[in-house]
PyMOL Python script that loads the backbone (N, CA, C, O; Angstrom):
from pymol import cmd

cmd.read_pdbstr("""\
ATOM      1  N   MET A   1     -20.419  11.933  41.305  1.00  0.00           N
ATOM      2  CA  MET A   1     -19.918  11.491  40.023  1.00  0.00           C
ATOM      3  C   MET A   1     -19.208  12.661  39.356  1.00  0.00           C
ATOM      4  O   MET A   1     -19.740  13.769  39.292  1.00  0.00           O
ATOM      5  N   ASN A   2     -18.005  12.404  38.860  1.00  0.00           N
ATOM      6  CA  ASN A   2     -17.202  13.427  38.233  1.00  0.00           C
ATOM      7  C   ASN A   2     -17.185  13.204  36.726  1.00  0.00           C
ATOM      8  O   ASN A   2     -16.694  12.177  36.257  1.00  0.00           O
ATOM      9  N   ILE A   3     -17.710  14.145  35.975  1.00  0.00           N
ATOM     10  CA  ILE A   3     -17.743  14.043  34.513  1.00  0.00           C
ATOM     11  C   ILE A   3     -16.789  15.088  33.961  1.00  0.00           C
ATOM     12  O   ILE A   3     -16.946  16.290  34.179  1.00  0.00           O
ATOM     13  N   SER A   4     -15.802  14.594  33.246  1.00  0.00           N
ATOM     14  CA  SER A   4     -14.872  15.548  32.650  1.00  0.00           C
ATOM     15  C   SER A   4     -15.264  15.777  31.193  1.00  0.00           C
ATOM     16  O   SER A   4     -15.584  14.839  30.464  1.00  0.00           O
ATOM     17  N   LYS A   5     -15.231  17.011  30.800  1.00  0.00           N
ATOM     18  CA  LYS A   5     -15.544  17.366  29.425  1.00  0.00           C
ATOM     19  C   LYS A   5     -14.239  17.672  28.703  1.00  0.00           C
ATOM     20  O   LYS A   5     -13.404  18.439  29.183  1.00  0.00           O
ATOM     21  N   LYS A   6     -14.090  17.058  27.547  1.00  0.00           N
ATOM     22  CA  LYS A   6     -12.891  17.336  26.761  1.00  0.00           C
ATOM     23  C   LYS A   6     -13.058  18.648  26.026  1.00  0.00           C
ATOM     24  O   LYS A   6     -14.139  18.982  25.540  1.00  0.00           O
ATOM     25  N   ASN A   7     -12.001  19.357  25.959  1.00  0.00           N
ATOM     26  CA  ASN A   7     -11.986  20.600  25.218  1.00  0.00           C
ATOM     27  C   ASN A   7     -11.849  20.268  23.732  1.00  0.00           C
ATOM     28  O   ASN A   7     -10.856  19.647  23.352  1.00  0.00           O
ATOM     29  N   PRO A   8     -12.803  20.654  22.867  1.00  0.00           N
ATOM     30  CA  PRO A   8     -12.723  20.322  21.444  1.00  0.00           C
ATOM     31  C   PRO A   8     -11.466  20.847  20.777  1.00  0.00           C
ATOM     32  O   PRO A   8     -11.018  20.287  19.776  1.00  0.00           O
ATOM     33  N   SER A   9     -10.892  21.911  21.311  1.00  0.00           N
ATOM     34  CA  SER A   9      -9.683  22.452  20.692  1.00  0.00           C
ATOM     35  C   SER A   9      -8.471  21.553  20.926  1.00  0.00           C
ATOM     36  O   SER A   9      -7.458  21.696  20.242  1.00  0.00           O
ATOM     37  N   ASP A  10      -8.564  20.609  21.902  1.00  0.00           N
ATOM     38  CA  ASP A  10      -7.466  19.675  22.148  1.00  0.00           C
ATOM     39  C   ASP A  10      -7.250  18.748  20.952  1.00  0.00           C
ATOM     40  O   ASP A  10      -6.120  18.345  20.674  1.00  0.00           O
ATOM     41  N   ASN A  11      -8.321  18.413  20.253  1.00  0.00           N
ATOM     42  CA  ASN A  11      -8.238  17.504  19.118  1.00  0.00           C
ATOM     43  C   ASN A  11      -8.143  18.240  17.790  1.00  0.00           C
ATOM     44  O   ASN A  11      -8.260  17.631  16.726  1.00  0.00           O
ATOM     45  N   LYS A  12      -7.934  19.525  17.851  1.00  0.00           N
ATOM     46  CA  LYS A  12      -7.910  20.343  16.649  1.00  0.00           C
ATOM     47  C   LYS A  12      -6.792  19.896  15.709  1.00  0.00           C
ATOM     48  O   LYS A  12      -5.640  19.748  16.117  1.00  0.00           O
ATOM     49  N   ASN A  13      -7.148  19.686  14.468  1.00  0.00           N
ATOM     50  CA  ASN A  13      -6.208  19.315  13.408  1.00  0.00           C
ATOM     51  C   ASN A  13      -5.506  17.979  13.617  1.00  0.00           C
ATOM     52  O   ASN A  13      -4.462  17.739  13.010  1.00  0.00           O
ATOM     53  N   VAL A  14      -6.045  17.114  14.449  1.00  0.00           N
ATOM     54  CA  VAL A  14      -5.430  15.810  14.663  1.00  0.00           C
ATOM     55  C   VAL A  14      -5.412  15.033  13.360  1.00  0.00           C
ATOM     56  O   VAL A  14      -4.390  14.443  13.007  1.00  0.00           O
ATOM     57  N   LEU A  15      -6.524  15.022  12.640  1.00  0.00           N
ATOM     58  CA  LEU A  15      -6.585  14.294  11.378  1.00  0.00           C
ATOM     59  C   LEU A  15      -5.721  14.940  10.319  1.00  0.00           C
ATOM     60  O   LEU A  15      -5.125  14.246   9.495  1.00  0.00           O
ATOM     61  N   ALA A  16      -5.645  16.235  10.329  1.00  0.00           N
ATOM     62  CA  ALA A  16      -4.866  16.939   9.315  1.00  0.00           C
ATOM     63  C   ALA A  16      -3.371  16.661   9.465  1.00  0.00           C
ATOM     64  O   ALA A  16      -2.629  16.741   8.486  1.00  0.00           O
ATOM     65  N   LYS A  17      -2.926  16.339  10.665  1.00  0.00           N
ATOM     66  CA  LYS A  17      -1.512  16.111  10.888  1.00  0.00           C
ATOM     67  C   LYS A  17      -1.083  14.680  10.590  1.00  0.00           C
ATOM     68  O   LYS A  17       0.110  14.410  10.452  1.00  0.00           O
ATOM     69  N   GLN A  18      -2.047  13.753  10.487  1.00  0.00           N
ATOM     70  CA  GLN A  18      -1.695  12.371  10.214  1.00  0.00           C
ATOM     71  C   GLN A  18      -1.397  12.196   8.732  1.00  0.00           C
ATOM     72  O   GLN A  18      -2.140  12.699   7.889  1.00  0.00           O
ATOM     73  N   PRO A  19      -0.313  11.485   8.401  1.00  0.00           N
ATOM     74  CA  PRO A  19       0.012  11.282   6.986  1.00  0.00           C
ATOM     75  C   PRO A  19      -1.035  10.410   6.312  1.00  0.00           C
ATOM     76  O   PRO A  19      -1.522   9.434   6.883  1.00  0.00           O
ATOM     77  N   MET A  20      -1.368  10.784   5.089  1.00  0.00           N
ATOM     78  CA  MET A  20      -2.334  10.008   4.327  1.00  0.00           C
ATOM     79  C   MET A  20      -1.599   9.011   3.460  1.00  0.00           C
ATOM     80  O   MET A  20      -0.502   9.291   2.976  1.00  0.00           O
ATOM     81  N   ASP A  21      -2.193   7.857   3.261  1.00  0.00           N
ATOM     82  CA  ASP A  21      -1.653   6.878   2.343  1.00  0.00           C
ATOM     83  C   ASP A  21      -1.801   7.432   0.936  1.00  0.00           C
ATOM     84  O   ASP A  21      -2.839   8.003   0.603  1.00  0.00           O
ATOM     85  N   ILE A  22      -0.784   7.273   0.111  1.00  0.00           N
ATOM     86  CA  ILE A  22      -0.813   7.840  -1.236  1.00  0.00           C
ATOM     87  C   ILE A  22      -1.992   7.312  -2.045  1.00  0.00           C
ATOM     88  O   ILE A  22      -2.483   7.999  -2.941  1.00  0.00           O
ATOM     89  N   GLU A  23      -2.453   6.099  -1.740  1.00  0.00           N
ATOM     90  CA  GLU A  23      -3.545   5.511  -2.506  1.00  0.00           C
ATOM     91  C   GLU A  23      -4.843   6.304  -2.335  1.00  0.00           C
ATOM     92  O   GLU A  23      -5.733   6.224  -3.181  1.00  0.00           O
ATOM     93  N   PHE A  24      -4.952   7.065  -1.251  1.00  0.00           N
ATOM     94  CA  PHE A  24      -6.179   7.804  -1.001  1.00  0.00           C
ATOM     95  C   PHE A  24      -6.088   9.266  -1.416  1.00  0.00           C
ATOM     96  O   PHE A  24      -7.024  10.032  -1.189  1.00  0.00           O
ATOM     97  N   GLN A  25      -4.991   9.657  -2.011  1.00  0.00           N
ATOM     98  CA  GLN A  25      -4.845  11.031  -2.457  1.00  0.00           C
ATOM     99  C   GLN A  25      -5.359  11.162  -3.881  1.00  0.00           C
ATOM    100  O   GLN A  25      -5.210  10.249  -4.693  1.00  0.00           O
ATOM    101  N   HIS A  26      -5.955  12.287  -4.170  1.00  0.00           N
ATOM    102  CA  HIS A  26      -6.568  12.511  -5.480  1.00  0.00           C
ATOM    103  C   HIS A  26      -6.177  13.878  -6.036  1.00  0.00           C
ATOM    104  O   HIS A  26      -5.813  14.793  -5.297  1.00  0.00           O
ATOM    105  N   ILE A  27      -6.265  13.986  -7.355  1.00  0.00           N
ATOM    106  CA  ILE A  27      -6.029  15.268  -8.016  1.00  0.00           C
ATOM    107  C   ILE A  27      -7.234  15.589  -8.891  1.00  0.00           C
ATOM    108  O   ILE A  27      -8.007  14.700  -9.250  1.00  0.00           O
ATOM    109  N   SER A  28      -7.384  16.828  -9.221  1.00  0.00           N
ATOM    110  CA  SER A  28      -8.504  17.257 -10.049  1.00  0.00           C
ATOM    111  C   SER A  28      -8.199  17.013 -11.515  1.00  0.00           C
ATOM    112  O   SER A  28      -7.045  16.834 -11.903  1.00  0.00           O
ATOM    113  N   GLU A  29      -9.246  17.009 -12.320  1.00  0.00           N
ATOM    114  CA  GLU A  29      -9.053  16.847 -13.767  1.00  0.00           C
ATOM    115  C   GLU A  29      -8.259  18.029 -14.325  1.00  0.00           C
ATOM    116  O   GLU A  29      -7.516  17.879 -15.295  1.00  0.00           O
ATOM    117  N   LYS A  30      -8.415  19.185 -13.718  1.00  0.00           N
ATOM    118  CA  LYS A  30      -7.678  20.365 -14.164  1.00  0.00           C
ATOM    119  C   LYS A  30      -6.175  20.191 -13.924  1.00  0.00           C
ATOM    120  O   LYS A  30      -5.362  20.531 -14.784  1.00  0.00           O
ATOM    121  N   ASP A  31      -5.807  19.653 -12.741  1.00  0.00           N
ATOM    122  CA  ASP A  31      -4.398  19.388 -12.444  1.00  0.00           C
ATOM    123  C   ASP A  31      -3.820  18.347 -13.393  1.00  0.00           C
ATOM    124  O   ASP A  31      -2.690  18.481 -13.864  1.00  0.00           O
ATOM    125  N   LEU A  32      -4.600  17.316 -13.667  1.00  0.00           N
ATOM    126  CA  LEU A  32      -4.157  16.276 -14.582  1.00  0.00           C
ATOM    127  C   LEU A  32      -3.971  16.843 -15.983  1.00  0.00           C
ATOM    128  O   LEU A  32      -2.987  16.533 -16.653  1.00  0.00           O
ATOM    129  N   ALA A  33      -4.903  17.664 -16.425  1.00  0.00           N
ATOM    130  CA  ALA A  33      -4.811  18.285 -17.751  1.00  0.00           C
ATOM    131  C   ALA A  33      -3.574  19.164 -17.842  1.00  0.00           C
ATOM    132  O   ALA A  33      -2.875  19.149 -18.856  1.00  0.00           O
ATOM    133  N   SER A  34      -3.303  19.913 -16.812  1.00  0.00           N
ATOM    134  CA  SER A  34      -2.130  20.774 -16.783  1.00  0.00           C
ATOM    135  C   SER A  34      -0.850  19.949 -16.868  1.00  0.00           C
ATOM    136  O   SER A  34       0.076  20.302 -17.599  1.00  0.00           O
ATOM    137  N   TYR A  35      -0.801  18.862 -16.126  1.00  0.00           N
ATOM    138  CA  TYR A  35       0.367  17.983 -16.136  1.00  0.00           C
ATOM    139  C   TYR A  35       0.628  17.429 -17.540  1.00  0.00           C
ATOM    140  O   TYR A  35       1.774  17.377 -17.987  1.00  0.00           O
ATOM    141  N   CYS A  36      -0.440  17.016 -18.231  1.00  0.00           N
ATOM    142  CA  CYS A  36      -0.309  16.380 -19.546  1.00  0.00           C
ATOM    143  C   CYS A  36      -0.327  17.381 -20.702  1.00  0.00           C
ATOM    144  O   CYS A  36      -0.219  16.981 -21.861  1.00  0.00           O
ATOM    145  N   PHE A  37      -0.459  18.655 -20.410  1.00  0.00           N
ATOM    146  CA  PHE A  37      -0.521  19.709 -21.439  1.00  0.00           C
ATOM    147  C   PHE A  37      -1.689  19.484 -22.403  1.00  0.00           C
ATOM    148  O   PHE A  37      -1.550  19.615 -23.619  1.00  0.00           O
ATOM    149  N   VAL A  38      -2.846  19.142 -21.821  1.00  0.00           N
ATOM    150  CA  VAL A  38      -4.070  18.978 -22.609  1.00  0.00           C
ATOM    151  C   VAL A  38      -5.175  19.780 -21.926  1.00  0.00           C
ATOM    152  O   VAL A  38      -4.975  20.321 -20.838  1.00  0.00           O
ATOM    153  N   SER A  39      -6.329  19.852 -22.560  1.00  0.00           N
ATOM    154  CA  SER A  39      -7.451  20.570 -21.965  1.00  0.00           C
ATOM    155  C   SER A  39      -8.227  19.643 -21.028  1.00  0.00           C
ATOM    156  O   SER A  39      -8.137  18.421 -21.154  1.00  0.00           O
ATOM    157  N   PRO A  40      -8.986  20.213 -20.088  1.00  0.00           N
ATOM    158  CA  PRO A  40      -9.825  19.377 -19.221  1.00  0.00           C
ATOM    159  C   PRO A  40     -10.835  18.537 -20.015  1.00  0.00           C
ATOM    160  O   PRO A  40     -11.218  17.453 -19.574  1.00  0.00           O
ATOM    161  N   SER A  41     -11.267  19.033 -21.182  1.00  0.00           N
ATOM    162  CA  SER A  41     -12.195  18.235 -21.990  1.00  0.00           C
ATOM    163  C   SER A  41     -11.514  16.970 -22.526  1.00  0.00           C
ATOM    164  O   SER A  41     -12.174  15.946 -22.704  1.00  0.00           O
ATOM    165  N   THR A  42     -10.218  17.030 -22.780  1.00  0.00           N
ATOM    166  CA  THR A  42      -9.479  15.833 -23.189  1.00  0.00           C
ATOM    167  C   THR A  42      -9.448  14.823 -22.048  1.00  0.00           C
ATOM    168  O   THR A  42      -9.608  13.623 -22.271  1.00  0.00           O
ATOM    169  N   VAL A  43      -9.245  15.307 -20.836  1.00  0.00           N
ATOM    170  CA  VAL A  43      -9.246  14.425 -19.668  1.00  0.00           C
ATOM    171  C   VAL A  43     -10.618  13.767 -19.521  1.00  0.00           C
ATOM    172  O   VAL A  43     -10.701  12.569 -19.250  1.00  0.00           O
ATOM    173  N   ARG A  44     -11.690  14.537 -19.697  1.00  0.00           N
ATOM    174  CA  ARG A  44     -13.038  13.953 -19.609  1.00  0.00           C
ATOM    175  C   ARG A  44     -13.254  12.917 -20.710  1.00  0.00           C
ATOM    176  O   ARG A  44     -13.928  11.910 -20.492  1.00  0.00           O
ATOM    177  N   ARG A  45     -12.687  13.159 -21.880  1.00  0.00           N
ATOM    178  CA  ARG A  45     -12.797  12.182 -22.972  1.00  0.00           C
ATOM    179  C   ARG A  45     -12.066  10.897 -22.586  1.00  0.00           C
ATOM    180  O   ARG A  45     -12.578   9.804 -22.833  1.00  0.00           O
ATOM    181  N   TRP A  46     -10.878  11.007 -21.985  1.00  0.00           N
ATOM    182  CA  TRP A  46     -10.151   9.825 -21.521  1.00  0.00           C
ATOM    183  C   TRP A  46     -10.970   9.061 -20.492  1.00  0.00           C
ATOM    184  O   TRP A  46     -10.972   7.830 -20.477  1.00  0.00           O
ATOM    185  N   LEU A  47     -11.665   9.799 -19.630  1.00  0.00           N
ATOM    186  CA  LEU A  47     -12.518   9.154 -18.628  1.00  0.00           C
ATOM    187  C   LEU A  47     -13.661   8.399 -19.299  1.00  0.00           C
ATOM    188  O   LEU A  47     -13.941   7.255 -18.941  1.00  0.00           O
ATOM    189  N   LYS A  48     -14.320   9.025 -20.264  1.00  0.00           N
ATOM    190  CA  LYS A  48     -15.435   8.382 -20.970  1.00  0.00           C
ATOM    191  C   LYS A  48     -14.979   7.163 -21.763  1.00  0.00           C
ATOM    192  O   LYS A  48     -15.719   6.188 -21.890  1.00  0.00           O
ATOM    193  N   GLN A  49     -13.752   7.220 -22.299  1.00  0.00           N
ATOM    194  CA  GLN A  49     -13.209   6.107 -23.076  1.00  0.00           C
ATOM    195  C   GLN A  49     -12.692   4.976 -22.181  1.00  0.00           C
ATOM    196  O   GLN A  49     -12.330   3.909 -22.676  1.00  0.00           O
ATOM    197  N   GLY A  50     -12.658   5.205 -20.880  1.00  0.00           N
ATOM    198  CA  GLY A  50     -12.195   4.188 -19.946  1.00  0.00           C
ATOM    199  C   GLY A  50     -10.682   4.095 -19.834  1.00  0.00           C
ATOM    200  O   GLY A  50     -10.164   3.148 -19.242  1.00  0.00           O
ATOM    201  N   LYS A  51      -9.975   5.054 -20.387  1.00  0.00           N
ATOM    202  CA  LYS A  51      -8.508   5.062 -20.302  1.00  0.00           C
ATOM    203  C   LYS A  51      -8.040   5.446 -18.903  1.00  0.00           C
ATOM    204  O   LYS A  51      -6.915   5.143 -18.507  1.00  0.00           O
ATOM    205  N   LEU A  52      -8.902   6.103 -18.175  1.00  0.00           N
ATOM    206  CA  LEU A  52      -8.574   6.646 -16.865  1.00  0.00           C
ATOM    207  C   LEU A  52      -9.811   6.493 -15.985  1.00  0.00           C
ATOM    208  O   LEU A  52     -10.936   6.656 -16.457  1.00  0.00           O
ATOM    209  N   THR A  53      -9.604   6.184 -14.717  1.00  0.00           N
ATOM    210  CA  THR A  53     -10.735   6.073 -13.796  1.00  0.00           C
ATOM    211  C   THR A  53     -10.731   7.252 -12.831  1.00  0.00           C
ATOM    212  O   THR A  53      -9.682   7.809 -12.505  1.00  0.00           O
ATOM    213  N   ALA A  54     -11.923   7.616 -12.384  1.00  0.00           N
ATOM    214  CA  ALA A  54     -12.052   8.758 -11.475  1.00  0.00           C
ATOM    215  C   ALA A  54     -13.307   8.611 -10.632  1.00  0.00           C
ATOM    216  O   ALA A  54     -14.178   7.788 -10.913  1.00  0.00           O
ATOM    217  N   THR A  55     -13.375   9.415  -9.613  1.00  0.00           N
ATOM    218  CA  THR A  55     -14.558   9.513  -8.774  1.00  0.00           C
ATOM    219  C   THR A  55     -15.266  10.804  -9.133  1.00  0.00           C
ATOM    220  O   THR A  55     -14.654  11.871  -9.171  1.00  0.00           O
ATOM    221  N   LYS A  56     -16.555  10.700  -9.396  1.00  0.00           N
ATOM    222  CA  LYS A  56     -17.331  11.900  -9.725  1.00  0.00           C
ATOM    223  C   LYS A  56     -17.960  12.452  -8.454  1.00  0.00           C
ATOM    224  O   LYS A  56     -18.656  11.739  -7.731  1.00  0.00           O
ATOM    225  N   LEU A  57     -17.712  13.705  -8.196  1.00  0.00           N
ATOM    226  CA  LEU A  57     -18.242  14.369  -7.010  1.00  0.00           C
ATOM    227  C   LEU A  57     -19.660  14.870  -7.278  1.00  0.00           C
ATOM    228  O   LEU A  57     -20.045  15.003  -8.440  1.00  0.00           O
ATOM    229  N   PRO A  58     -20.444  15.151  -6.239  1.00  0.00           N
ATOM    230  CA  PRO A  58     -21.789  15.693  -6.435  1.00  0.00           C
ATOM    231  C   PRO A  58     -21.789  17.003  -7.235  1.00  0.00           C
ATOM    232  O   PRO A  58     -22.797  17.361  -7.845  1.00  0.00           O
ATOM    233  N   SER A  59     -20.671  17.701  -7.230  1.00  0.00           N
ATOM    234  CA  SER A  59     -20.569  18.963  -7.968  1.00  0.00           C
ATOM    235  C   SER A  59     -20.242  18.739  -9.451  1.00  0.00           C
ATOM    236  O   SER A  59     -19.955  19.693 -10.175  1.00  0.00           O
ATOM    237  N   ASN A  60     -20.286  17.482  -9.900  1.00  0.00           N
ATOM    238  CA  ASN A  60     -19.971  17.079 -11.274  1.00  0.00           C
ATOM    239  C   ASN A  60     -18.502  17.254 -11.626  1.00  0.00           C
ATOM    240  O   ASN A  60     -18.147  17.236 -12.805  1.00  0.00           O
ATOM    241  N   GLN A  61     -17.660  17.419 -10.651  1.00  0.00           N
ATOM    242  CA  GLN A  61     -16.219  17.454 -10.880  1.00  0.00           C
ATOM    243  C   GLN A  61     -15.671  16.055 -10.653  1.00  0.00           C
ATOM    244  O   GLN A  61     -16.296  15.232  -9.983  1.00  0.00           O
ATOM    245  N   TYR A  62     -14.505  15.796 -11.213  1.00  0.00           N
ATOM    246  CA  TYR A  62     -13.875  14.491 -11.073  1.00  0.00           C
ATOM    247  C   TYR A  62     -12.620  14.600 -10.235  1.00  0.00           C
ATOM    248  O   TYR A  62     -11.935  15.622 -10.255  1.00  0.00           O
ATOM    249  N   ARG A  63     -12.320  13.535  -9.494  1.00  0.00           N
ATOM    250  CA  ARG A  63     -11.069  13.416  -8.754  1.00  0.00           C
ATOM    251  C   ARG A  63     -10.435  12.093  -9.156  1.00  0.00           C
ATOM    252  O   ARG A  63     -11.076  11.043  -9.135  1.00  0.00           O
ATOM    253  N   ILE A  64      -9.154  12.170  -9.524  1.00  0.00           N
ATOM    254  CA  ILE A  64      -8.423  11.011  -9.995  1.00  0.00           C
ATOM    255  C   ILE A  64      -7.413  10.607  -8.930  1.00  0.00           C
ATOM    256  O   ILE A  64      -6.664  11.439  -8.419  1.00  0.00           O
ATOM    257  N   SER A  65      -7.404   9.342  -8.608  1.00  0.00           N
ATOM    258  CA  SER A  65      -6.442   8.827  -7.644  1.00  0.00           C
ATOM    259  C   SER A  65      -5.041   9.040  -8.192  1.00  0.00           C
ATOM    260  O   SER A  65      -4.788   8.809  -9.375  1.00  0.00           O
ATOM    261  N   ILE A  66      -4.131   9.479  -7.332  1.00  0.00           N
ATOM    262  CA  ILE A  66      -2.756   9.720  -7.750  1.00  0.00           C
ATOM    263  C   ILE A  66      -2.110   8.411  -8.206  1.00  0.00           C
ATOM    264  O   ILE A  66      -1.267   8.416  -9.103  1.00  0.00           O
ATOM    265  N   THR A  67      -2.499   7.298  -7.596  1.00  0.00           N
ATOM    266  CA  THR A  67      -1.988   5.987  -7.992  1.00  0.00           C
ATOM    267  C   THR A  67      -2.483   5.618  -9.384  1.00  0.00           C
ATOM    268  O   THR A  67      -1.708   5.144 -10.216  1.00  0.00           O
ATOM    269  N   ASP A  68      -3.780   5.835  -9.642  1.00  0.00           N
ATOM    270  CA  ASP A  68      -4.344   5.553 -10.969  1.00  0.00           C
ATOM    271  C   ASP A  68      -3.715   6.447 -12.034  1.00  0.00           C
ATOM    272  O   ASP A  68      -3.493   6.015 -13.165  1.00  0.00           O
ATOM    273  N   PHE A  69      -3.433   7.682 -11.669  1.00  0.00           N
ATOM    274  CA  PHE A  69      -2.818   8.601 -12.615  1.00  0.00           C
ATOM    275  C   PHE A  69      -1.425   8.125 -12.998  1.00  0.00           C
ATOM    276  O   PHE A  69      -1.060   8.143 -14.174  1.00  0.00           O
ATOM    277  N   ARG A  70      -0.646   7.699 -12.007  1.00  0.00           N
ATOM    278  CA  ARG A  70       0.702   7.195 -12.293  1.00  0.00           C
ATOM    279  C   ARG A  70       0.626   5.965 -13.198  1.00  0.00           C
ATOM    280  O   ARG A  70       1.415   5.837 -14.135  1.00  0.00           O
ATOM    281  N   GLU A  71      -0.311   5.063 -12.925  1.00  0.00           N
ATOM    282  CA  GLU A  71      -0.483   3.873 -13.763  1.00  0.00           C
ATOM    283  C   GLU A  71      -0.887   4.253 -15.187  1.00  0.00           C
ATOM    284  O   GLU A  71      -0.442   3.625 -16.148  1.00  0.00           O
ATOM    285  N   PHE A  72      -1.722   5.272 -15.323  1.00  0.00           N
ATOM    286  CA  PHE A  72      -2.128   5.775 -16.637  1.00  0.00           C
ATOM    287  C   PHE A  72      -0.903   6.270 -17.411  1.00  0.00           C
ATOM    288  O   PHE A  72      -0.744   5.965 -18.593  1.00  0.00           O
ATOM    289  N   LEU A  73      -0.045   7.032 -16.738  1.00  0.00           N
ATOM    290  CA  LEU A  73       1.157   7.555 -17.390  1.00  0.00           C
ATOM    291  C   LEU A  73       2.066   6.422 -17.865  1.00  0.00           C
ATOM    292  O   LEU A  73       2.614   6.477 -18.966  1.00  0.00           O
ATOM    293  N   ILE A  74       2.219   5.416 -17.045  1.00  0.00           N
ATOM    294  CA  ILE A  74       3.060   4.277 -17.410  1.00  0.00           C
ATOM    295  C   ILE A  74       2.441   3.519 -18.592  1.00  0.00           C
ATOM    296  O   ILE A  74       3.129   3.182 -19.556  1.00  0.00           O
ATOM    297  N   ARG A  75       1.134   3.257 -18.501  1.00  0.00           N
ATOM    298  CA  ARG A  75       0.437   2.501 -19.550  1.00  0.00           C
ATOM    299  C   ARG A  75       0.552   3.175 -20.909  1.00  0.00           C
ATOM    300  O   ARG A  75       0.722   2.498 -21.923  1.00  0.00           O
ATOM    301  N   TYR A  76       0.463   4.488 -20.940  1.00  0.00           N
ATOM    302  CA  TYR A  76       0.489   5.219 -22.208  1.00  0.00           C
ATOM    303  C   TYR A  76       1.856   5.854 -22.496  1.00  0.00           C
ATOM    304  O   TYR A  76       1.978   6.755 -23.326  1.00  0.00           O
ATOM    305  N   ASN A  77       2.875   5.360 -21.791  1.00  0.00           N
ATOM    306  CA  ASN A  77       4.260   5.763 -22.034  1.00  0.00           C
ATOM    307  C   ASN A  77       4.441   7.286 -22.013  1.00  0.00           C
ATOM    308  O   ASN A  77       5.085   7.866 -22.887  1.00  0.00           O
ATOM    309  N   MET A  78       3.859   7.907 -20.996  1.00  0.00           N
ATOM    310  CA  MET A  78       3.989   9.354 -20.812  1.00  0.00           C
ATOM    311  C   MET A  78       5.045   9.611 -19.742  1.00  0.00           C
ATOM    312  O   MET A  78       5.243   8.775 -18.860  1.00  0.00           O
ATOM    313  N   PRO A  79       5.716  10.738 -19.803  1.00  0.00           N
ATOM    314  CA  PRO A  79       6.768  11.021 -18.812  1.00  0.00           C
ATOM    315  C   PRO A  79       6.205  11.194 -17.400  1.00  0.00           C
ATOM    316  O   PRO A  79       5.126  11.749 -17.198  1.00  0.00           O
ATOM    317  N   ILE A  80       6.968  10.705 -16.446  1.00  0.00           N
ATOM    318  CA  ILE A  80       6.589  10.834 -15.032  1.00  0.00           C
ATOM    319  C   ILE A  80       7.539  11.833 -14.393  1.00  0.00           C
ATOM    320  O   ILE A  80       8.747  11.609 -14.322  1.00  0.00           O
ATOM    321  N   ARG A  81       6.970  12.937 -13.930  1.00  0.00           N
ATOM    322  CA  ARG A  81       7.762  13.959 -13.239  1.00  0.00           C
ATOM    323  C   ARG A  81       7.604  13.727 -11.728  1.00  0.00           C
ATOM    324  O   ARG A  81       6.570  14.034 -11.136  1.00  0.00           O
ATOM    325  N   GLU A  82       8.650  13.181 -11.140  1.00  0.00           N
ATOM    326  CA  GLU A  82       8.591  12.793  -9.731  1.00  0.00           C
ATOM    327  C   GLU A  82       8.263  13.968  -8.809  1.00  0.00           C
ATOM    328  O   GLU A  82       7.609  13.782  -7.782  1.00  0.00           O
ATOM    329  N   GLU A  83       8.709  15.174  -9.165  1.00  0.00           N
ATOM    330  CA  GLU A  83       8.432  16.329  -8.297  1.00  0.00           C
ATOM    331  C   GLU A  83       6.928  16.573  -8.168  1.00  0.00           C
ATOM    332  O   GLU A  83       6.462  17.027  -7.123  1.00  0.00           O
ATOM    333  N   PHE A  84       6.169  16.276  -9.222  1.00  0.00           N
ATOM    334  CA  PHE A  84       4.710  16.418  -9.172  1.00  0.00           C
ATOM    335  C   PHE A  84       4.129  15.464  -8.132  1.00  0.00           C
ATOM    336  O   PHE A  84       3.274  15.855  -7.338  1.00  0.00           O
ATOM    337  N   PHE A  85       4.590  14.218  -8.134  1.00  0.00           N
ATOM    338  CA  PHE A  85       4.067  13.222  -7.209  1.00  0.00           C
ATOM    339  C   PHE A  85       4.538  13.467  -5.783  1.00  0.00           C
ATOM    340  O   PHE A  85       3.800  13.192  -4.837  1.00  0.00           O
ATOM    341  N   ARG A  86       5.739  13.972  -5.614  1.00  0.00           N
ATOM    342  CA  ARG A  86       6.209  14.339  -4.267  1.00  0.00           C
ATOM    343  C   ARG A  86       5.371  15.483  -3.712  1.00  0.00           C
ATOM    344  O   ARG A  86       5.062  15.516  -2.521  1.00  0.00           O
ATOM    345  N   LYS A  87       5.008  16.416  -4.578  1.00  0.00           N
ATOM    346  CA  LYS A  87       4.212  17.564  -4.154  1.00  0.00           C
ATOM    347  C   LYS A  87       2.837  17.140  -3.650  1.00  0.00           C
ATOM    348  O   LYS A  87       2.272  17.784  -2.766  1.00  0.00           O
ATOM    349  N   HIS A  88       2.300  16.067  -4.207  1.00  0.00           N
ATOM    350  CA  HIS A  88       0.964  15.614  -3.840  1.00  0.00           C
ATOM    351  C   HIS A  88       0.963  14.594  -2.699  1.00  0.00           C
ATOM    352  O   HIS A  88      -0.082  14.045  -2.350  1.00  0.00           O
ATOM    353  N   GLN A  89       2.125  14.348  -2.130  1.00  0.00           N
ATOM    354  CA  GLN A  89       2.192  13.500  -0.944  1.00  0.00           C
ATOM    355  C   GLN A  89       2.159  14.394   0.285  1.00  0.00           C
ATOM    356  O   GLN A  89       2.637  15.528   0.267  1.00  0.00           O
ATOM    357  N   ILE A  90       1.597  13.866   1.325  1.00  0.00           N
ATOM    358  CA  ILE A  90       1.536  14.641   2.574  1.00  0.00           C
ATOM    359  C   ILE A  90       2.613  14.128   3.526  1.00  0.00           C
ATOM    360  O   ILE A  90       2.746  14.636   4.640  1.00  0.00           O
TER     361      ILE A  90
END
""", "prot")
cmd.dss("prot")
cmd.show_as("cartoon", "prot")
cmd.util.cbc("prot")
cmd.orient("prot")
């Protein structure tokens, strides 16, 4: 019986090279605050008020979907800088 073993380095970075769907990309509350020229505490207030949705990490940090962020900007009539969204696409 012939058993071939795959070299783990053959699959190195396979997942990293695959393009991600924009819906699964996220930004930090700090990045969002910087974009909107507000403090991270303002972003947390928006989250508590339900104006914005996010995923809370075990480290108590938040990650906001790039899609949800764009919808937030549209809903509240804030400017959309396309270069920011292009930068966050893979």
